[in-house]
N, C-alpha and C positions, 0 to 999 in steps of 0.2 A: 432345158432352158440355158441359153448362153448369151452373154452380152459383154460389150466393152464400153466403158464410160470413163469420164474424168473424175478424179478424186473430188474436185471442187463441186461438180454437179451433184454427185451422190451425197456428199457431206452436207451441202447447203439444203437440199431437199429433205434429207433425213432429219436434220435438226428442226425444220419447220413442221414436218409431219409428226415427229415424235412427241410433240406437245399434246397430242390427243391420245397418247398411250397412258392408261391409268397407272398410278404408282402402286395401287393394290388391286390388280385385276380380279374380277369375280369369276373369270374363267381363264385358264392358261393361254388360250389363243389370243386374248386381248393384249397380252404383253408383247405381241408381235406387230410388225409392220407388213402389210401385204404388198408384195412386189409383183407387178405385171409387166412383162416385156412383150412388145408386139413387133414382129419382124417386118410386117407390111408397112408400118408407119415409122419404124425406128424410134418409137416412143416408149419410155419407161415411166410407169406411174407407181407412186408409193401411197398407201392408204393406212391411216390409223383411226381407231374408233373406240371410244370408251362407253358406248351405248347412249351417250348424251351429246358429246361433241365428236364430229368426224372431220378429218382433214385429208384431202387428196391433192398431191402435187405431181406434176409431170415434167419430164425433160427429155431432150434428144440424146440418143446413144446409138451405137452400132449393135443392133440386135441380130445375132446369128441364128438363134433358135428361140421361137416364142415360148412363153410359159408363165405360170403364176404360182407363187409360193409365199408362205408366211415365215418371215425371218425374225429372230429375237431382236427387238428394237434397240434396247439399251446396249447390248453387246455389239451389234452392227454399228451403231452410232459411235460408241467408244473407240472401236478399231478404226473406222473410216476417218474420224476427225483427227486421229494421230498419224495417219499416213502422209507421206510427202505428196506434193502435187504431181500429177502424172496420170497415166492410164491404169485402170483396174479392170481385170477380167473377172466376171462373176458367173459361175457355172454350177448348175445343179447336177449332182452325180447320182449314181444308182443308190442302192440302200447302204449296206454295211461297208465301212472303210476301216482298215486295220488301225491306223493311228488315232482314230476317234473311238473305235470300239462300239459294239452293240449294233442293234438294228435301228433303222430310221433314215430319214431323208438328210443328206449331207450337201451343203453348199460350200464350194471352194471360192475363196476370195484371193486373187493373185495380183498384187501390186508389182511394181518393178523390182522391189527388193525382198519379197518374201512370199509366204503362202499361209493362208489361214482357213480353217475349216469350222463351220458352224452347223449345229443341229437345227433343222428346220421342221416346219409342220405343213401339212397339206392345206391348200387354199380352200378346200371345201368346208373346213371348220370355221373359217373367218366369216363373221356376220356381214351381210350386205349393208352398204350405206343407205339410209332412207332416201327415197325418191318421191317427188311430188308430181303426180301425173297431170292433173286437170287445172293447175294454177297457171294463169297468164303471167308472164314475166314482167316485173317492173325493172326499168333500167336506171341505174344510179351512176353518177360520175365517181370514179375512183378517187380523184383529188378531193372532191367534196366529202366523201366518206371518211377519208383520212383526217381532214380538218375537223369534222364533226366528232369523231372518236377521240382525237387529241384534246378537244375542248370539253369533253363530258365524262370520259371513263374514270378519271381520277376522283370524281365526286360520288361514285357508287358506294354502297355499303358493303362492308366485309362481314357483316353479321348475318349468318345463314338463317337465323330465326325471322329476319325481315326479308323473306325470300324475294318478293317483287322489287325491293330496293337494291338487290345485288345485281341488277341489270340496267341497261340503258333503254329508255323508252324512245322508240323510233317512230316518227310520224311521217309517212311518205304521201305527198300529194302530187298533183300533175306536174307542177313546176318548182315545188319547194320540198326541202327535207328539214326536219326538226329533230334534234337530239336532246334528250333531257335526262339528267341523273341527279338523284338526291339520296343522302343517307339520314335525313331527318334533321341535320344540323346546318347543311349548306345545300345549294342547288346550282347546277350549271345547265344552261340552255344555249344551244347553238342553232341558229336559223341560217339556212343556205339556199341559194337558188340552184336547183338541180339542172345544170346544163350538161346534158349527155353529148357525147361525140356525135357528129353529123351522121355517121353510118349506123348509129343505134336507133332502133324503133322508138317513136315517141310514146310516152306513157299516156294511157287513157284516163281521163278524169274520173271515170266510173270505177277504176281499179285502184282506189286509194287504200291505205293501210295504216293501222296503228298496232304496234306490237312491242313487247318488252323482251329483249334478248340478253342472256347472261353475259356479264362483263368478261368472264373467262373466254368465251367464244369470240367476243369482239376484240379482245386484246390480241388474239391469234390472227383475226382477220386483218387488223391494223398492221401487224408484222408481215403478213403475207403480201398485202398490198404494197407495203414499203419496199419489198424485195422484187416486185414486178418491174418490168422494163419500162412501162409507160404509165404515168398517173392520169393520162388523158383518155384512157380506155373506159368502156362501159362495163359495169358489173351488173349481171342479171340477178334479180332477187325473186325467189319463188317462196310462197308461203301457203301453208295449209294449217289447219288447227293443230297447234302443239309442235309444229316443225317449221324451220326456216332454212333456206339454202341460198348461198351466195356463190355465183359461178363467173369466172372470167378466164380468158386464155385457156390454159390447161389446168387451172386450179379450181378447187371446189371445197367449200366449208359448209358443213351442215350442223345444225344445233337444235336442241329442244328450246322452246320458248318458255317464258316464265308465266305462270298462271296468277290470277288475282288482279284487282283493280288498281291501276297506277294512280298515285295521288294527283289531285287537280292542282298541279304546280303553278299554273298561271295565276291562280287566286292568291298565291303567296307574295307576288311581286306588287309592291305599292304602286298606286296610280300617280302619285305626286310626291315631291320631296321638299323639305324646308331648307336643306343644306346641300350644296354641290361643291365638289372639289376636283380640280384637274391636277394630276401628279405625273411625274416621270416614273414609269413602271420599274425600270431597272434600279433607279435610285432608291425607291421605296423597298424593293425586294432585297437589295444589298444591305440596307440598314436593318431590316428584319432578320436577315441571316446572321448578322454580327451579334445583335443583342439576344438572339435565340439561344446563344450559348449559356445565358443566365436564366433562361426560362425554367421555372420549377417543374420537375418531371411529373408532379402530382396534378397541377392544373394547367400548366403550359400557357399562361395568360400574358398577353401584351396589352398595355394601356396606350390608347391613341388620344392625345390631347390636341384639339383643333384650336388654333389661335388666328382669328381672322385679321386682327390688327397687324400682326407680324407677318401675315401671309405664309405661315408654316405650320406643320404638324410635328409634334414631338412624340416619339415612341419610347416607352419605358417599360422595363422588366425588373422585378425585384424578387430575389430568392433569399430567404432567411439563412439558408445554409452556405451559399457561396458568394453572394454579393448582388450587385445591380448593374444595369446598363441603361444608357439613355442616348438617343440620337434625334436630331431635328433635321427635317428636309423641307425645302420650299414647296409651296402649293398655291394655286389660285383658288381662293375660297369665297363662296357666296353663302351667307347665312351666319347665324350666331355661333359663339364658341361652345364647345361641348367636350366632355371626356367620355370615351367609350372603350370597351375592352373586347378582345377577341381571343379565341384559341389560336395561338400563333401558327400552328401547323396548318389549320384551315386557310388562314390568310396567305401564307407562303405558297401553298399548293395552287390556290386560285390565281395568284399573281403570275406564277410560272406558266399557267395555261392560257392566260390572256395574250393574244398575238398582236401586241401594239407597243409602240414606244411610249405613247401617252395614254393614260387611263382616266376615267371619270369615276369618282366615288360619290354616291348619293345616299342620304340618310335623313331620317326624321328625328328620332330620339335615341337614347342610349340602350334601349331594349327592343327596338323594332328592327325588322330586316334592313340590312345595308346592301346596296347594289354596287357592283364593280363592273365596268364595261369598257371595251377598247374605244379610243377616239378614232373613228374611221376604220375601214377594213372590215373584217369579219364581224357579223352581227352576233355577239355573244353576251350573255348576261350571267354574272356570277353573284349569287346571293349568299351572304354569310350572316348567321344569327349572332348578335353580340352576346357576351356573357356578363353576369352581374359583377359589378365592381365591388370588391371588398374593401371597406374603409379601415 
């Protein structure tokens, strides 16, 4: 195997693929990235697989001799990322080489300024990425996927004991896509019209899907899509019991799905509200970020006092150890005055994800769910549960 590629192509694709390399591999070969070079197409693909998440990316290079080999992912990534921009020659040599010593496969990396040799493993030891044979593809808009993931991923749970809550629940219908994530304290739901590019096949109404995908896999999917050349392309989704595959251009991400019944989240959203507020999102968020400095690390609580006569809300934080903070911001208020409290972290994360200049805040009482949504634009609902105010 022998190829010539640019440092930027190799480094960019390695950094994306390496995210699927396990930090503690159960088998030595899993610490590697599988490199396949095809002289007919002049394509180089890199694959990593931790037996749950698999990532494959491809790029164009000058392939002089075809071949497939497993290379140490961390070492290759560390070297490549530090090299100057320019051409790199990557060549598989015979077995033993004096300046490395011992028997084994040696791969030489030759940038413009030096020469590096790495021990490699045979490709036959690397596990195959799962494939889904009989599934009909669903086509999703890359732009809509990115929007939905940005508006939902932050609300997933980090608690591995709540396994189904560590993922995003994806509902694919003929013309719509819905993303939902909850950790038991807050809920984010994004609804989008799935407008695929004209050259993509139309989805069949009979081929609808509901599945919960691990947040780890979807974070990588979001990063990979963000690196793609066009957000207008179609992403093909294949699903079979326990496995999901996303494919576009020369990229592929495969992941196990999460088992278990996802909560009936629609039932958590109140049907009507006694109080409505319209606020400037950035103003609200900036005020929260300033007074968060005083938030007590134990409870992280911010009090929100709604004053309809003054048409403003007042945010206040008190910490016995360091002091207190207070900010007032204007708001258009419909409904009676009320004091309500939130975990300030949940409030800030939700506001950061809402893609709008103005937002609407809707609530009933100081202990029932509060809804935040953008005024116009993307149809997103962010639900935050208030916390008990301590007098």
